[in-house]
C-alpha positions as CSV (number, residue, x, y, z in Angstrom):
1,M,-54.7,-142.8,-43.7
2,T,-52.7,-140.1,-45.6
3,E,-49.0,-139.2,-45.2
4,R,-48.1,-136.2,-43.1
5,G,-48.9,-133.1,-45.1
6,A,-50.6,-135.1,-47.8
7,F,-53.9,-134.3,-49.4
8,R,-56.8,-136.7,-49.8
9,R,-60.0,-136.9,-51.7
10,T,-63.1,-137.9,-49.7
11,R,-65.9,-140.1,-50.8
12,D,-68.3,-137.2,-51.5
13,D,-65.8,-135.6,-54.0
14,T,-64.9,-132.7,-51.8
15,D,-61.2,-131.9,-51.6
16,V,-59.5,-131.8,-48.1
17,V,-56.5,-129.5,-48.1
18,G,-55.3,-129.5,-44.5
19,H,-58.4,-128.5,-42.7
20,V,-59.9,-126.4,-45.5
21,V,-62.8,-128.1,-47.4
22,I,-63.3,-126.9,-50.9
23,L,-66.7,-127.8,-52.5
24,T,-66.7,-127.9,-56.2
25,N,-70.1,-126.6,-57.3
26,D,-71.1,-123.5,-59.3
27,L,-68.4,-121.1,-60.3
28,A,-68.6,-117.3,-59.4
29,P,-66.5,-114.5,-60.7
30,V,-62.8,-114.3,-59.9
31,R,-61.9,-112.1,-56.9
32,L,-58.6,-111.0,-55.3
33,G,-57.9,-111.9,-51.7
34,E,-56.3,-109.5,-49.2
35,D,-52.9,-110.5,-50.4
36,R,-53.9,-109.9,-54.0
37,T,-54.0,-113.6,-54.7
38,P,-56.7,-114.4,-57.2
39,F,-59.3,-117.1,-56.3
40,L,-62.6,-118.3,-57.5
41,V,-65.6,-118.2,-55.3
42,R,-67.6,-121.5,-55.2
43,Y,-70.9,-122.2,-53.5
44,S,-71.6,-125.1,-51.2
45,D,-74.9,-127.0,-51.3
46,R,-76.1,-124.8,-48.5
47,G,-75.5,-121.6,-50.5
48,E,-72.4,-120.6,-48.5
49,T,-69.5,-119.1,-50.4
50,M,-66.1,-120.7,-50.3
51,S,-62.9,-119.5,-51.8
52,E,-60.6,-121.6,-54.1
53,S,-57.1,-120.3,-54.8
54,V,-55.1,-120.9,-58.0
55,Q,-53.2,-123.6,-56.2
56,Q,-56.3,-125.3,-55.0
57,Q,-57.8,-125.3,-58.5
58,I,-54.6,-127.0,-59.9
59,V,-54.5,-129.5,-57.0
60,R,-58.2,-130.3,-57.5
61,E,-57.7,-131.0,-61.2
62,V,-54.3,-132.9,-61.2
63,S,-55.2,-135.0,-58.1
64,S,-58.3,-136.3,-59.9
65,W,-56.2,-138.1,-62.5
66,P,-55.7,-141.9,-62.0
67,D,-52.7,-142.9,-59.8
68,V,-51.6,-139.3,-59.0
69,T,-50.7,-138.6,-55.4
70,I,-49.8,-135.3,-53.7
71,A,-47.7,-134.5,-50.7
72,E,-45.5,-131.7,-49.4
73,H,-42.5,-131.0,-51.7
74,R,-39.0,-131.2,-50.0
75,F,-38.3,-127.6,-51.0
76,G,-41.7,-126.3,-50.0
77,G,-45.0,-126.4,-51.9
78,I,-47.1,-129.3,-53.2
79,E,-45.6,-132.2,-55.2
80,F,-47.5,-134.3,-57.7
81,R,-46.3,-137.9,-58.2
82,L,-47.2,-140.7,-60.6
83,G,-45.8,-143.8,-58.9
84,R,-42.2,-143.0,-58.1
85,R,-41.9,-140.2,-60.7
86,E,-42.5,-136.5,-59.8
87,L,-44.8,-134.8,-62.3
88,G,-43.9,-131.5,-60.9
89,H,-44.7,-129.2,-58.0
90,L,-46.3,-125.9,-57.1
91,H,-44.8,-123.1,-55.0
92,G,-48.0,-121.5,-53.7
93,N,-50.2,-119.7,-56.2
94,R,-47.3,-118.2,-58.2
95,L,-44.9,-120.8,-59.6
96,A,-45.0,-124.3,-61.1
97,D,-41.9,-126.4,-61.7
98,L,-42.0,-129.5,-63.9
99,P,-39.3,-132.0,-65.1
100,F,-39.1,-133.0,-68.8
101,P,-36.4,-134.4,-71.0
102,V,-34.1,-131.6,-72.2
103,R,-35.4,-132.0,-75.8
104,V,-39.0,-131.4,-74.6
105,R,-37.9,-128.5,-72.4
106,E,-36.3,-126.9,-75.4
107,Q,-39.5,-127.2,-77.4
108,L,-41.7,-125.8,-74.5
109,V,-39.3,-122.8,-74.0
110,A,-39.0,-122.2,-77.8
111,A,-42.9,-122.2,-78.1
112,G,-43.2,-119.8,-75.1
113,R,-45.2,-122.4,-73.1
114,A,-42.7,-122.4,-70.2
115,S,-39.4,-120.8,-69.1
116,P,-36.1,-122.6,-68.2
117,H,-36.1,-123.6,-64.5
118,H,-35.5,-120.6,-62.2
119,V,-32.7,-122.4,-60.4
120,L,-31.5,-125.1,-62.8
121,P,-31.8,-123.5,-66.3
122,Q,-29.6,-126.1,-68.1
123,S,-31.6,-129.1,-66.8
124,G,-34.8,-130.5,-68.3
125,W,-36.9,-128.7,-65.7
126,V,-39.2,-125.9,-66.7
127,S,-40.8,-123.1,-64.6
128,Y,-44.1,-121.4,-65.3
129,R,-44.8,-118.1,-63.4
130,I,-48.5,-118.0,-62.6
131,R,-49.8,-114.5,-63.0
132,D,-53.5,-115.1,-62.1
133,V,-56.4,-117.5,-62.3
134,R,-56.4,-117.3,-66.1
135,D,-53.1,-119.3,-66.1
136,V,-54.7,-122.3,-64.4
137,A,-55.6,-124.1,-67.6
138,H,-52.1,-123.6,-69.0
139,V,-50.4,-125.0,-65.9
140,V,-52.8,-128.0,-65.8
141,A,-52.0,-128.6,-69.5
142,L,-48.3,-128.7,-68.7
143,F,-48.9,-131.2,-65.9
144,R,-51.1,-133.3,-68.3
145,L,-48.3,-133.3,-70.9
146,N,-46.0,-134.7,-68.3
147,Y,-48.6,-137.2,-67.1
148,E,-49.3,-138.5,-70.6
149,R,-45.7,-138.6,-72.0
150,P,-43.9,-141.9,-72.2
151,W,-41.4,-142.5,-69.4
152,R,-38.5,-144.9,-69.8
């Protein structure tokens, strides 16, 4: 049983996000939804097309890592956790926020890989504004950096 608002992975490797099932088969070209949100079109085993948003792509990847859990974030969006530590969270398809030590944040900002947090710019948190589907790999790389870094 999952927590209220949580996401779960089923035995046949489909992702269940609320009541939307996303099958992860062959990729088709990127398209824009009615609200101009980019998404990938995927095909089910029966040849039906299914849309996968930027957020869903990131959730699919990060949730596949060992011991990562996902739930609703207290300020809205989707939160990724590794044990008791928050790896970061997504605000829809447009913004990712991740906590790092201040020194790591300074390096990420200096390298142009992230921006200071949109609300707490002096903290170790960073923000990354997601422009379109091409930013998915970069956001996943930031989550991976946080996942793999040593924690005290």
